N, CA, C and O atoms as a GROMACS GRO file, in nm:
protein
  588
    1MET      N    1  -1.441 -15.264  20.867
    1MET     CA    2  -1.433 -15.147  20.784
    1MET      C    3  -1.398 -15.029  20.874
    1MET      O    4  -1.459 -15.010  20.979
    2LYS      N    5  -1.302 -14.951  20.833
    2LYS     CA    6  -1.257 -14.835  20.910
    2LYS      C    7  -1.321 -14.711  20.850
    2LYS      O    8  -1.309 -14.686  20.729
    3LEU      N    9  -1.390 -14.631  20.934
    3LEU     CA   10  -1.461 -14.512  20.887
    3LEU      C   11  -1.427 -14.392  20.974
    3LEU      O   12  -1.382 -14.406  21.088
    4ILE      N   13  -1.449 -14.274  20.918
    4ILE     CA   14  -1.438 -14.148  20.991
    4ILE      C   15  -1.579 -14.093  21.005
    4ILE      O   16  -1.645 -14.068  20.905
    5LEU      N   17  -1.626 -14.073  21.129
    5LEU     CA   18  -1.760 -14.020  21.151
    5LEU      C   19  -1.764 -13.871  21.119
    5LEU      O   20  -1.672 -13.797  21.155
    6THR      N   21  -1.869 -13.828  21.051
    6THR     CA   22  -1.885 -13.687  21.017
    6THR      C   23  -1.989 -13.619  21.105
    6THR      O   24  -2.000 -13.496  21.104
    7GLN      N   25  -2.065 -13.697  21.181
    7GLN     CA   26  -2.160 -13.642  21.277
    7GLN      C   27  -2.179 -13.740  21.392
    7GLN      O   28  -2.128 -13.852  21.388
    8GLU      N   29  -2.251 -13.697  21.493
    8GLU     CA   30  -2.273 -13.778  21.613
    8GLU      C   31  -2.355 -13.903  21.578
    8GLU      O   32  -2.460 -13.893  21.516
    9VAL      N   33  -2.306 -14.019  21.618
    9VAL     CA   34  -2.378 -14.145  21.604
    9VAL      C   35  -2.388 -14.206  21.743
    9VAL      O   36  -2.287 -14.238  21.805
   10VAL      N   37  -2.512 -14.222  21.792
   10VAL     CA   38  -2.534 -14.271  21.928
   10VAL      C   39  -2.472 -14.410  21.943
   10VAL      O   40  -2.496 -14.499  21.862
   11GLY      N   41  -2.394 -14.427  22.048
   11GLY     CA   42  -2.333 -14.556  22.076
   11GLY      C   43  -2.207 -14.585  21.997
   11GLY      O   44  -2.146 -14.690  22.015
   12LEU      N   45  -2.167 -14.492  21.910
   12LEU     CA   46  -2.050 -14.517  21.827
   12LEU      C   47  -1.944 -14.409  21.846
   12LEU      O   48  -1.826 -14.440  21.866
   13GLY      N   49  -1.984 -14.282  21.840
   13GLY     CA   50  -1.888 -14.174  21.858
   13GLY      C   51  -1.936 -14.043  21.801
   13GLY      O   52  -2.051 -14.031  21.758
   14GLY      N   53  -1.848 -13.946  21.801
   14GLY     CA   54  -1.881 -13.812  21.754
   14GLY      C   55  -1.806 -13.777  21.627
   14GLY      O   56  -1.727 -13.857  21.577
   15PRO      N   57  -1.829 -13.657  21.575
   15PRO     CA   58  -1.763 -13.614  21.453
   15PRO      C   59  -1.612 -13.618  21.466
   15PRO      O   60  -1.556 -13.571  21.566
   16GLY      N   61  -1.545 -13.673  21.366
   16GLY     CA   62  -1.400 -13.679  21.367
   16GLY      C   63  -1.343 -13.805  21.427
   16GLY      O   64  -1.222 -13.828  21.418
   17ASP      N   65  -1.426 -13.889  21.487
   17ASP     CA   66  -1.376 -14.013  21.546
   17ASP      C   67  -1.353 -14.117  21.437
   17ASP      O   68  -1.433 -14.130  21.344
   18VAL      N   69  -1.244 -14.190  21.447
   18VAL     CA   70  -1.216 -14.301  21.356
   18VAL      C   71  -1.265 -14.427  21.425
   18VAL      O   72  -1.220 -14.460  21.535
   19VAL      N   73  -1.358 -14.498  21.360
   19VAL     CA   74  -1.419 -14.617  21.421
   19VAL      C   75  -1.407 -14.737  21.328
   19VAL      O   76  -1.392 -14.723  21.206
   20GLU      N   77  -1.413 -14.854  21.388
   20GLU     CA   78  -1.412 -14.981  21.314
   20GLU      C   79  -1.551 -15.041  21.327
   20GLU      O   80  -1.595 -15.072  21.438
   21VAL      N   81  -1.622 -15.059  21.214
   21VAL     CA   82  -1.757 -15.116  21.215
   21VAL      C   83  -1.764 -15.231  21.115
   21VAL      O   84  -1.674 -15.250  21.033
   22LYS      N   85  -1.872 -15.306  21.122
   22LYS     CA   86  -1.892 -15.414  21.026
   22LYS      C   87  -1.917 -15.354  20.888
   22LYS      O   88  -1.972 -15.244  20.875
   23ASP      N   89  -1.876 -15.427  20.785
   23ASP     CA   90  -1.884 -15.376  20.648
   23ASP      C   91  -2.025 -15.334  20.608
   23ASP      O   92  -2.044 -15.225  20.553
   24GLY      N   93  -2.124 -15.417  20.636
   24GLY     CA   94  -2.262 -15.387  20.595
   24GLY      C   95  -2.317 -15.263  20.663
   24GLY      O   96  -2.385 -15.183  20.599
   25TYR      N   97  -2.288 -15.246  20.791
   25TYR     CA   98  -2.336 -15.129  20.867
   25TYR      C   99  -2.277 -15.000  20.809
   25TYR      O  100  -2.347 -14.900  20.792
   26GLY      N  101  -2.149 -15.004  20.779
   26GLY     CA  102  -2.083 -14.886  20.722
   26GLY      C  103  -2.128 -14.856  20.582
   26GLY      O  104  -2.161 -14.742  20.549
   27ARG      N  105  -2.131 -14.959  20.497
   27ARG     CA  106  -2.162 -14.941  20.355
   27ARG      C  107  -2.310 -14.914  20.330
   27ARG      O  108  -2.343 -14.835  20.242
   28ASN      N  109  -2.399 -14.978  20.407
   28ASN     CA  110  -2.542 -14.967  20.381
   28ASN      C  111  -2.615 -14.864  20.465
   28ASN      O  112  -2.726 -14.824  20.429
   29TYR      N  113  -2.556 -14.819  20.577
   29TYR     CA  114  -2.627 -14.724  20.661
   29TYR      C  115  -2.548 -14.596  20.685
   29TYR      O  116  -2.593 -14.487  20.651
   30LEU      N  117  -2.429 -14.609  20.743
   30LEU     CA  118  -2.355 -14.489  20.783
   30LEU      C  119  -2.315 -14.401  20.664
   30LEU      O  120  -2.337 -14.280  20.668
   31MET      N  121  -2.257 -14.459  20.561
   31MET     CA  122  -2.212 -14.378  20.447
   31MET      C  123  -2.328 -14.321  20.365
   31MET      O  124  -2.322 -14.203  20.330
   32PRO      N  125  -2.433 -14.397  20.333
   32PRO     CA  126  -2.545 -14.336  20.257
   32PRO      C  127  -2.617 -14.226  20.334
   32PRO      O  128  -2.669 -14.132  20.273
   33GLN      N  129  -2.622 -14.235  20.467
   33GLN     CA  130  -2.687 -14.134  20.549
   33GLN      C  131  -2.599 -14.011  20.568
   33GLN      O  132  -2.644 -13.911  20.624
   34GLY      N  133  -2.475 -14.016  20.523
   34GLY     CA  134  -2.383 -13.904  20.538
   34GLY      C  135  -2.325 -13.893  20.677
   34GLY      O  136  -2.273 -13.788  20.715
   35MET      N  137  -2.333 -14.001  20.754
   35MET     CA  138  -2.282 -13.999  20.891
   35MET      C  139  -2.134 -14.034  20.898
   35MET      O  140  -2.070 -14.010  21.000
   36ALA      N  141  -2.080 -14.092  20.791
   36ALA     CA  142  -1.941 -14.134  20.791
   36ALA      C  143  -1.885 -14.131  20.651
   36ALA      O  144  -1.959 -14.128  20.552
   37MET      N  145  -1.752 -14.130  20.645
   37MET     CA  146  -1.683 -14.140  20.516
   37MET      C  147  -1.572 -14.243  20.530
   37MET      O  148  -1.525 -14.269  20.641
   38PRO      N  149  -1.530 -14.302  20.420
   38PRO     CA  150  -1.425 -14.404  20.429
   38PRO      C  151  -1.295 -14.345  20.485
   38PRO      O  152  -1.262 -14.229  20.459
   39TRP      N  153  -1.224 -14.426  20.562
   39TRP     CA  154  -1.097 -14.381  20.620
   39TRP      C  155  -0.989 -14.391  20.515
   39TRP      O  156  -0.973 -14.494  20.450
   40THR      N  157  -0.914 -14.282  20.499
   40THR     CA  158  -0.795 -14.280  20.411
   40THR      C  159  -0.688 -14.198  20.482
   40THR      O  160  -0.715 -14.132  20.582
   41LYS      N  161  -0.567 -14.202  20.428
   41LYS     CA  162  -0.460 -14.122  20.487
   41LYS      C  163  -0.493 -13.973  20.471
   41LYS      O  164  -0.466 -13.894  20.562
   42GLY      N  165  -0.549 -13.934  20.358
   42GLY     CA  166  -0.590 -13.796  20.336
   42GLY      C  167  -0.705 -13.757  20.426
   42GLY      O  168  -0.721 -13.640  20.462
   43GLY      N  169  -0.785 -13.856  20.462
   43GLY     CA  170  -0.898 -13.831  20.552
   43GLY      C  171  -0.854 -13.792  20.691
   43GLY      O  172  -0.929 -13.726  20.764
   44GLU      N  173  -0.733 -13.832  20.729
   44GLU     CA  174  -0.680 -13.795  20.860
   44GLU      C  175  -0.671 -13.643  20.874
   44GLU      O  176  -0.694 -13.589  20.982
   45LYS      N  177  -0.638 -13.574  20.764
   45LYS     CA  178  -0.632 -13.428  20.767
   45LYS      C  179  -0.771 -13.371  20.792
   45LYS      O  180  -0.787 -13.273  20.866
   46GLN      N  181  -0.873 -13.432  20.731
   46GLN     CA  182  -1.010 -13.387  20.752
   46GLN      C  183  -1.054 -13.413  20.895
   46GLN      O  184  -1.133 -13.336  20.950
   47VAL      N  185  -1.005 -13.519  20.956
   47VAL     CA  186  -1.038 -13.550  21.095
   47VAL      C  187  -0.992 -13.436  21.184
   47VAL      O  188  -1.067 -13.392  21.272
   48THR      N  189  -0.872 -13.387  21.163
   48THR     CA  190  -0.823 -13.278  21.247
   48THR      C  191  -0.906 -13.151  21.226
   48THR      O  192  -0.930 -13.078  21.321
   49GLN      N  193  -0.949 -13.124  21.103
   49GLN     CA  194  -1.034 -13.008  21.077
   49GLN      C  195  -1.170 -13.024  21.144
   49GLN      O  196  -1.221 -12.928  21.202
   50ILE      N  197  -1.229 -13.141  21.136
   50ILE     CA  198  -1.359 -13.167  21.198
   50ILE      C  199  -1.348 -13.151  21.349
   50ILE      O  200  -1.434 -13.089  21.412
   51LYS      N  201  -1.242 -13.206  21.409
   51LYS     CA  202  -1.225 -13.196  21.554
   51LYS      C  203  -1.202 -13.051  21.596
   51LYS      O  204  -1.251 -13.009  21.701
   52ARG      N  205  -1.128 -12.975  21.517
   52ARG     CA  206  -1.103 -12.835  21.549
   52ARG      C  207  -1.234 -12.756  21.546
   52ARG      O  208  -1.258 -12.673  21.633
   53ALA      N  209  -1.318 -12.782  21.446
   53ALA     CA  210  -1.448 -12.714  21.437
   53ALA      C  211  -1.539 -12.755  21.553
   53ALA      O  212  -1.610 -12.671  21.607
   54ARG      N  213  -1.536 -12.882  21.591
   54ARG     CA  214  -1.618 -12.931  21.701
   54ARG      C  215  -1.574 -12.867  21.832
   54ARG      O  216  -1.659 -12.829  21.913
   55ASP      N  217  -1.444 -12.854  21.854
   55ASP     CA  218  -1.394 -12.792  21.977
   55ASP      C  219  -1.434 -12.646  21.987
   55ASP      O  220  -1.457 -12.595  22.096
   56ALA      N  221  -1.441 -12.577  21.873
   56ALA     CA  222  -1.481 -12.436  21.874
   56ALA      C  223  -1.627 -12.421  21.914
   56ALA      O  224  -1.662 -12.324  21.981
   57ARG      N  225  -1.713 -12.515  21.876
   57ARG     CA  226  -1.856 -12.508  21.905
   57ARG      C  227  -1.891 -12.567  22.040
   57ARG      O  228  -1.993 -12.531  22.100
   58GLU      N  229  -1.809 -12.657  22.089
   58GLU     CA  230  -1.842 -12.737  22.206
   58GLU      C  231  -1.843 -12.655  22.336
   58GLU      O  232  -1.764 -12.563  22.354
   59ILE      N  233  -1.932 -12.691  22.421
   59ILE     CA  234  -1.939 -12.631  22.554
   59ILE      C  235  -1.820 -12.685  22.634
   59ILE      O  236  -1.796 -12.806  22.637
   60ARG      N  237  -1.746 -12.595  22.697
   60ARG     CA  238  -1.620 -12.634  22.762
   60ARG      C  239  -1.638 -12.728  22.880
   60ARG      O  240  -1.570 -12.831  22.887
   61ASP      N  241  -1.728 -12.695  22.973
   61ASP     CA  242  -1.745 -12.779  23.091
   61ASP      C  243  -1.885 -12.756  23.149
   61ASP      O  244  -1.965 -12.682  23.091
   62LEU      N  245  -1.912 -12.818  23.260
   62LEU     CA  246  -2.044 -12.809  23.322
   62LEU      C  247  -2.079 -12.667  23.365
   62LEU      O  248  -2.193 -12.623  23.348
   63ASP      N  249  -1.982 -12.594  23.419
   63ASP     CA  250  -2.007 -12.456  23.460
   63ASP      C  251  -2.043 -12.368  23.340
   63ASP      O  252  -2.134 -12.286  23.347
   64HIS      N  253  -1.970 -12.386  23.230
   64HIS     CA  254  -1.999 -12.310  23.108
   64HIS      C  255  -2.138 -12.345  23.056
   64HIS      O  256  -2.210 -12.258  23.008
   65ALA      N  257  -2.175 -12.472  23.064
   65ALA     CA  258  -2.307 -12.515  23.019
   65ALA      C  259  -2.417 -12.449  23.102
   65ALA      O  260  -2.520 -12.410  23.048
   66LYS      N  261  -2.395 -12.436  23.231
   66LYS     CA  262  -2.494 -12.370  23.318
   66LYS      C  263  -2.506 -12.222  23.286
   66LYS      O  264  -2.615 -12.165  23.294
   67GLU      N  265  -2.395 -12.158  23.250
   67GLU     CA  266  -2.398 -12.017  23.209
   67GLU      C  267  -2.480 -12.000  23.081
   67GLU      O  268  -2.562 -11.909  23.069
   68VAL      N  269  -2.457 -12.089  22.985
   68VAL     CA  270  -2.530 -12.084  22.858
   68VAL      C  271  -2.679 -12.110  22.883
   68VAL      O  272  -2.764 -12.047  22.820
   69LYS      N  273  -2.710 -12.202  22.975
   69LYS     CA  274  -2.850 -12.231  23.009
   69LYS      C  275  -2.917 -12.106  23.066
   69LYS      O  276  -3.029 -12.072  23.025
   70ALA      N  277  -2.851 -12.037  23.158
   70ALA     CA  278  -2.907 -11.915  23.217
   70ALA      C  279  -2.927 -11.808  23.110
   70ALA      O  280  -3.027 -11.737  23.112
   71GLN      N  281  -2.833 -11.798  23.019
   71GLN     CA  282  -2.844 -11.700  22.911
   71GLN      C  283  -2.963 -11.732  22.821
   71GLN      O  284  -3.040 -11.643  22.784
   72LEU      N  285  -2.979 -11.860  22.785
   72LEU     CA  286  -3.089 -11.901  22.697
   72LEU      C  287  -3.225 -11.880  22.762
   72LEU      O  288  -3.319 -11.833  22.698
   73GLU      N  289  -3.236 -11.914  22.889
   73GLU     CA  290  -3.365 -11.903  22.957
   73GLU      C  291  -3.403 -11.758  22.984
   73GLU      O  292  -3.520 -11.730  23.013
   74GLY      N  293  -3.307 -11.666  22.975
   74GLY     CA  294  -3.336 -11.525  22.997
   74GLY      C  295  -3.367 -11.448  22.870
   74GLY      O  296  -3.401 -11.330  22.876
   75LEU      N  297  -3.354 -11.513  22.756
   75LEU     CA  298  -3.376 -11.444  22.628
   75LEU      C  299  -3.524 -11.428  22.595
   75LEU      O  300  -3.607 -11.510  22.634
   76ALA      N  301  -3.556 -11.320  22.523
   76ALA     CA  302  -3.691 -11.300  22.469
   76ALA      C  303  -3.683 -11.336  22.321
   76ALA      O  304  -3.647 -11.252  22.238
   77VAL      N  305  -3.716 -11.459  22.288
   77VAL     CA  306  -3.702 -11.510  22.152
   77VAL      C  307  -3.835 -11.496  22.079
   77VAL      O  308  -3.939 -11.537  22.129
   78VAL      N  309  -3.829 -11.438  21.958
   78VAL     CA  310  -3.948 -11.420  21.876
   78VAL      C  311  -3.923 -11.486  21.741
   78VAL      O  312  -3.826 -11.455  21.673
   79VAL      N  313  -4.014 -11.577  21.703
   79VAL     CA  314  -4.006 -11.645  21.575
   79VAL      C  315  -4.118 -11.591  21.487
   79VAL      O  316  -4.235 -11.593  21.527
   80THR      N  317  -4.085 -11.544  21.368
   80THR     CA  318  -4.185 -11.493  21.276
   80THR      C  319  -4.217 -11.603  21.175
   80THR      O  320  -4.126 -11.661  21.115
   81ALA      N  321  -4.346 -11.631  21.156
   81ALA     CA  322  -4.387 -11.734  21.061
   81ALA      C  323  -4.516 -11.691  20.992
   81ALA      O  324  -4.591 -11.608  21.044
   82LYS      N  325  -4.540 -11.747  20.875
   82LYS     CA  326  -4.663 -11.716  20.802
   82LYS      C  327  -4.780 -11.787  20.869
   82LYS      O  328  -4.773 -11.906  20.900
   83ALA      N  329  -4.888 -11.711  20.890
   83ALA     CA  330  -5.004 -11.768  20.958
   83ALA      C  331  -5.132 -11.718  20.892
   83ALA      O  332  -5.134 -11.614  20.826
   84GLY      N  333  -5.238 -11.794  20.912
   84GLY     CA  334  -5.369 -11.757  20.860
   84GLY      C  335  -5.439 -11.662  20.956
   84GLY      O  336  -5.382 -11.623  21.058
   85GLU      N  337  -5.562 -11.625  20.923
   85GLU     CA  338  -5.638 -11.530  21.004
   85GLU      C  339  -5.671 -11.586  21.143
   85GLU      O  340  -5.686 -11.510  21.238
   86THR      N  341  -5.683 -11.716  21.154
   86THR     CA  342  -5.717 -11.778  21.284
   86THR      C  343  -5.596 -11.799  21.374
   86THR      O  344  -5.610 -11.842  21.488
   87GLY      N  345  -5.477 -11.770  21.323
   87GLY     CA  346  -5.356 -11.789  21.403
   87GLY      C  347  -5.288 -11.922  21.379
   87GLY      O  348  -5.188 -11.953  21.444
   88LYS      N  349  -5.341 -12.001  21.288
   88LYS     CA  350  -5.280 -12.131  21.256
   88LYS      C  351  -5.170 -12.107  21.153
   88LYS      O  352  -5.189 -12.035  21.055
   89LEU      N  353  -5.054 -12.168  21.177
   89LEU     CA  354  -4.939 -12.148  21.089
   89LEU      C  355  -4.952 -12.228  20.959
   89LEU      O  356  -5.012 -12.335  20.956
   90PHE      N  357  -4.894 -12.174  20.853
   90PHE     CA  358  -4.879 -12.247  20.728
   90PHE      C  359  -4.749 -12.325  20.741
   90PHE      O  360  -4.642 -12.271  20.712
   91GLY      N  361  -4.756 -12.449  20.784
   91GLY     CA  362  -4.637 -12.527  20.814
   91GLY      C  363  -4.618 -12.531  20.965
   91GLY      O  364  -4.715 -12.530  21.040
   92SER      N  365  -4.493 -12.536  21.009
   92SER     CA  366  -4.465 -12.537  21.152
   92SER      C  367  -4.329 -12.473  21.178
   92SER      O  368  -4.253 -12.449  21.085
   93VAL      N  369  -4.300 -12.447  21.304
   93VAL     CA  370  -4.171 -12.392  21.343
   93VAL      C  371  -4.072 -12.507  21.355
   93VAL      O  372  -4.099 -12.605  21.425
   94THR      N  373  -3.959 -12.495  21.286
   94THR     CA  374  -3.859 -12.602  21.287
   94THR      C  375  -3.744 -12.569  21.382
   94THR      O  376  -3.736 -12.458  21.436
   95ASN      N  377  -3.658 -12.667  21.402
   95ASN     CA  378  -3.540 -12.647  21.485
   95ASN      C  379  -3.453 -12.535  21.429
   95ASN      O  380  -3.404 -12.451  21.505
   96ALA      N  381  -3.435 -12.533  21.298
   96ALA     CA  382  -3.352 -12.431  21.235
   96ALA      C  383  -3.411 -12.291  21.254
   96ALA      O  384  -3.337 -12.195  21.276
   97ASP      N  385  -3.545 -12.279  21.247
   97ASP     CA  386  -3.610 -12.150  21.271
   97ASP      C  387  -3.580 -12.101  21.412
   97ASP      O  388  -3.549 -11.983  21.431
   98LEU      N  389  -3.589 -12.189  21.509
   98LEU     CA  390  -3.565 -12.151  21.648
   98LEU      C  391  -3.419 -12.115  21.672
   98LEU      O  392  -3.389 -12.020  21.744
   99VAL      N  393  -3.327 -12.191  21.612
   99VAL     CA  394  -3.184 -12.161  21.626
   99VAL      C  395  -3.154 -12.022  21.569
   99VAL      O  396  -3.080 -11.945  21.631
  100ALA      N  397  -3.211 -11.991  21.453
  100ALA     CA  398  -3.190 -11.859  21.393
  100ALA      C  399  -3.249 -11.748  21.479
  100ALA      O  400  -3.189 -11.641  21.493
  101ALA      N  401  -3.366 -11.772  21.538
  101ALA     CA  402  -3.431 -11.672  21.624
  101ALA      C  403  -3.351 -11.649  21.751
  101ALA      O  404  -3.340 -11.536  21.798
  102VAL      N  405  -3.295 -11.755  21.809
  102VAL     CA  406  -3.212 -11.742  21.929
  102VAL      C  407  -3.088 -11.659  21.896
  102VAL      O  408  -3.048 -11.572  21.973
  103ARG      N  409  -3.029 -11.687  21.784
  103ARG     CA  410  -2.908 -11.614  21.741
  103ARG      C  411  -2.942 -11.466  21.719
  103ARG      O  412  -2.864 -11.378  21.756
  104LYS      N  413  -3.058 -11.440  21.657
  104LYS     CA  414  -3.102 -11.303  21.629
  104LYS      C  415  -3.132 -11.227  21.758
  104LYS      O  416  -3.114 -11.106  21.765
  105ALA      N  417  -3.177 -11.298  21.862
  105ALA     CA  418  -3.209 -11.237  21.990
  105ALA      C  419  -3.084 -11.213  22.075
  105ALA      O  420  -3.094 -11.161  22.187
  106GLY      N  421  -2.968 -11.250  22.023
  106GLY     CA  422  -2.844 -11.227  22.096
  106GLY      C  423  -2.795 -11.347  22.174
  106GLY      O  424  -2.706 -11.334  22.257
  107GLY      N  425  -2.852 -11.462  22.147
  107GLY     CA  426  -2.811 -11.583  22.217
  107GLY      C  427  -2.694 -11.652  22.149
  107GLY      O  428  -2.646 -11.604  22.046
  108PRO      N  429  -2.648 -11.762  22.205
  108PRO     CA  430  -2.534 -11.835  22.148
  108PRO      C  431  -2.574 -11.914  22.024
  108PRO      O  432  -2.692 -11.941  22.000
  109LEU      N  433  -2.475 -11.950  21.946
  109LEU     CA  434  -2.497 -12.034  21.828
  109LEU      C  435  -2.523 -12.176  21.877
  109LEU      O  436  -2.439 -12.235  21.946
  110LEU      N  437  -2.638 -12.233  21.841
  110LEU     CA  438  -2.676 -12.366  21.886
  110LEU      C  439  -2.671 -12.464  21.770
  110LEU      O  440  -2.680 -12.426  21.654
  111ASP      N  441  -2.656 -12.590  21.803
  111ASP     CA  442  -2.665 -12.697  21.704
  111ASP      C  443  -2.812 -12.733  21.691
  111ASP      O  444  -2.878 -12.765  21.790
  112LYS      N  445  -2.864 -12.728  21.568
  112LYS     CA  446  -3.008 -12.753  21.550
  112LYS      C  447  -3.048 -12.894  21.590
  112LYS      O  448  -3.165 -12.920  21.618
  113ARG      N  449  -2.952 -12.987  21.592
  113ARG     CA  450  -2.985 -13.124  21.631
  113ARG      C  451  -3.004 -13.136  21.782
  113ARG      O  452  -3.059 -13.236  21.830
  114ALA      N  453  -2.958 -13.035  21.858
  114ALA     CA  454  -2.972 -13.039  22.004
  114ALA      C  455  -3.103 -12.975  22.049
  114ALA      O  456  -3.135 -12.978  22.168
  115VAL      N  457  -3.179 -12.917  21.955
  115VAL     CA  458  -3.304 -12.848  21.988
  115VAL      C  459  -3.422 -12.942  21.966
  115VAL      O  460  -3.428 -13.011  21.864
  116ASP      N  461  -3.515 -12.944  22.061
  116ASP     CA  462  -3.635 -13.027  22.048
  116ASP      C  463  -3.758 -12.937  22.052
  116ASP      O  464  -3.802 -12.893  22.158
  117VAL      N  465  -3.813 -12.909  21.933
  117VAL     CA  466  -3.935 -12.829  21.921
  117VAL      C  467  -4.046 -12.925  21.886
  117VAL      O  468  -4.039 -12.995  21.784
  118SER      N  469  -4.150 -12.929  21.969
  118SER     CA  470  -4.257 -13.026  21.944
  118SER      C  471  -4.375 -12.961  21.873
  118SER      O  472  -4.454 -12.890  21.935
  119HIS      N  473  -4.387 -12.985  21.746
  119HIS     CA  474  -4.502 -12.950  21.662
  119HIS      C  475  -4.570 -12.819  21.696
  119HIS      O  476  -4.683 -12.817  21.744
  120VAL      N  477  -4.501 -12.710  21.670
  120VAL     CA  478  -4.558 -12.577  21.693
  120VAL      C  479  -4.631 -12.537  21.565
  120VAL      O  480  -4.568 -12.514  21.462
  121LYS      N  481  -4.764 -12.528  21.573
  121LYS     CA  482  -4.843 -12.497  21.455
  121LYS      C  483  -4.941 -12.383  21.477
  121LYS      O  484  -5.037 -12.368  21.402
  122ALA      N  485  -4.916 -12.301  21.582
  122ALA     CA  486  -5.006 -12.189  21.611
  122ALA      C  487  -4.927 -12.071  21.665
  122ALA      O  488  -4.818 -12.086  21.720
  123VAL      N  489  -4.984 -11.953  21.647
  123VAL     CA  490  -4.925 -11.831  21.699
  123VAL      C  491  -4.940 -11.831  21.851
  123VAL      O  492  -5.040 -11.878  21.903
  124GLY      N  493  -4.839 -11.777  21.922
  124GLY     CA  494  -4.847 -11.769  22.068
  124GLY      C  495  -4.716 -11.808  22.134
  124GLY      O  496  -4.614 -11.819  22.067
  125ALA      N  497  -4.720 -11.829  22.264
  125ALA     CA  498  -4.602 -11.865  22.342
  125ALA      C  499  -4.586 -12.017  22.346
  125ALA      O  500  -4.683 -12.091  22.363
  126HIS      N  501  -4.463 -12.061  22.329
  126HIS     CA  502  -4.433 -12.204  22.327
  126HIS      C  503  -4.301 -12.229  22.398
  126HIS      O  504  -4.227 -12.135  22.428
  127LYS      N  505  -4.272 -12.356  22.426
  127LYS     CA  506  -4.146 -12.394  22.490
  127LYS      C  507  -4.075 -12.499  22.406
  127LYS      O  508  -4.138 -12.578  22.335
  128ALA      N  509  -3.944 -12.497  22.415
  128ALA     CA  510  -3.861 -12.598  22.350
  128ALA      C  511  -3.748 -12.632  22.446
  128ALA      O  512  -3.710 -12.551  22.530
  129SER      N  513  -3.693 -12.751  22.432
  129SER     CA  514  -3.579 -12.788  22.515
  129SER      C  515  -3.453 -12.795  22.428
  129SER      O  516  -3.457 -12.837  22.313
  130VAL      N  517  -3.343 -12.752  22.488
  130VAL     CA  518  -3.215 -12.752  22.418
  130VAL      C  519  -3.116 -12.828  22.504
  130VAL      O  520  -3.092 -12.793  22.619
  131LYS      N  521  -3.060 -12.934  22.447
  131LYS     CA  522  -2.960 -13.013  22.520
  131LYS      C  523  -2.823 -12.949  22.498
  131LYS      O  524  -2.764 -12.961  22.391
  132ILE      N  525  -2.776 -12.880  22.601
  132ILE     CA  526  -2.651 -12.806  22.592
  132ILE      C  527  -2.532 -12.895  22.624
  132ILE      O  528  -2.426 -12.884  22.562
  133HIS      N  529  -2.550 -12.981  22.721
  133HIS     CA  530  -2.443 -13.066  22.776
  133HIS      C  531  -2.513 -13.196  22.816
  133HIS      O  532  -2.633 -13.195  22.840
  134PRO      N  533  -2.442 -13.308  22.824
  134PRO     CA  534  -2.510 -13.432  22.865
  134PRO      C  535  -2.587 -13.420  22.996
  134PRO      O  536  -2.683 -13.494  23.017
  135GLN      N  537  -2.546 -13.329  23.085
  135GLN     CA  538  -2.613 -13.315  23.214
  135GLN      C  539  -2.700 -13.190  23.223
  135GLN      O  540  -2.768 -13.170  23.324
  136VAL      N  541  -2.699 -13.104  23.119
  136VAL     CA  542  -2.770 -12.976  23.126
  136VAL      C  543  -2.863 -12.960  23.007
  136VAL      O  544  -2.821 -12.968  22.891
  137THR      N  545  -2.992 -12.939  23.037
  137THR     CA  546  -3.091 -12.911  22.933
  137THR      C  547  -3.162 -12.782  22.969
  137THR      O  548  -3.208 -12.763  23.082
  138ALA      N  549  -3.171 -12.691  22.871
  138ALA     CA  550  -3.235 -12.562  22.895
  138ALA      C  551  -3.376 -12.562  22.835
  138ALA      O  552  -3.400 -12.622  22.730
  139ALA      N  553  -3.468 -12.495  22.904
  139ALA     CA  554  -3.605 -12.479  22.854
  139ALA      C  555  -3.615 -12.337  22.797
  139ALA      O  556  -3.613 -12.240  22.872
  140VAL      N  557  -3.627 -12.327  22.666
  140VAL     CA  558  -3.634 -12.197  22.599
  140VAL      C  559  -3.780 -12.164  22.571
  140VAL      O  560  -3.852 -12.242  22.510
  141THR      N  561  -3.822 -12.046  22.617
  141THR     CA  562  -3.957 -11.998  22.590
  141THR      C  563  -3.948 -11.903  22.471
  141THR      O  564  -3.865 -11.813  22.468
  142PHE      N  565  -4.036 -11.926  22.373
  142PHE     CA  566  -4.034 -11.838  22.255
  142PHE      C  567  -4.176 -11.805  22.214
  142PHE      O  568  -4.271 -11.878  22.245
  143THR      N  569  -4.189 -11.694  22.144
  143THR     CA  570  -4.320 -11.647  22.098
  143THR      C  571  -4.323 -11.655  21.946
  143THR      O  572  -4.231 -11.608  21.879
  144VAL      N  573  -4.429 -11.712  21.893
  144VAL     CA  574  -4.446 -11.718  21.747
  144VAL      C  575  -4.544 -11.608  21.710
  144VAL      O  576  -4.655 -11.599  21.763
  145VAL      N  577  -4.501 -11.523  21.616
  145VAL     CA  578  -4.586 -11.413  21.568
  145VAL      C  579  -4.609 -11.430  21.418
  145VAL      O  580  -4.524 -11.485  21.347
  146ALA      N  581  -4.724 -11.384  21.372
  146ALA     CA  582  -4.757 -11.390  21.229
  146ALA      C  583  -4.677 -11.282  21.156
  146ALA      O  584  -4.665 -11.169  21.203
  147GLY      N  585  -4.623 -11.321  21.044
  147GLY     CA  586  -4.543 -11.222  20.970
  147GLY      C  587  -4.556 -11.234  20.827
  147GLY      O  588  -4.494 -11.158  20.753
   0.00000   0.00000   0.00000
């Protein structure tokens, strides 16, 4: 079965790649999860659009990744969340919350799938890791405040 990937699939490829997979894997896993779409001639046009969007977001090289890492680690990121009187959050801080806070603090636009926030459920200072490049991971320090 020939498919066009719409997002990163470990061991298979990235968005816009045309791949050949077994019928059951494509029909029962990749397509229902929204990770791929069937390959068609019209789909080739979508492949070029997906690749163009990916190139615009992608880190150019290792040096650029190190610059972005330095920029991220130097930011003062503040995430506002609803909290109780004891400082315990109603819910938790998500990847999307952190990406929005980084953007608001003047940082670069990040892919929320590259951010690893581990169960932040209290007000205070916390750390998260952001995979910028296969060889570069940034440690982002952020503060959660009640709001």
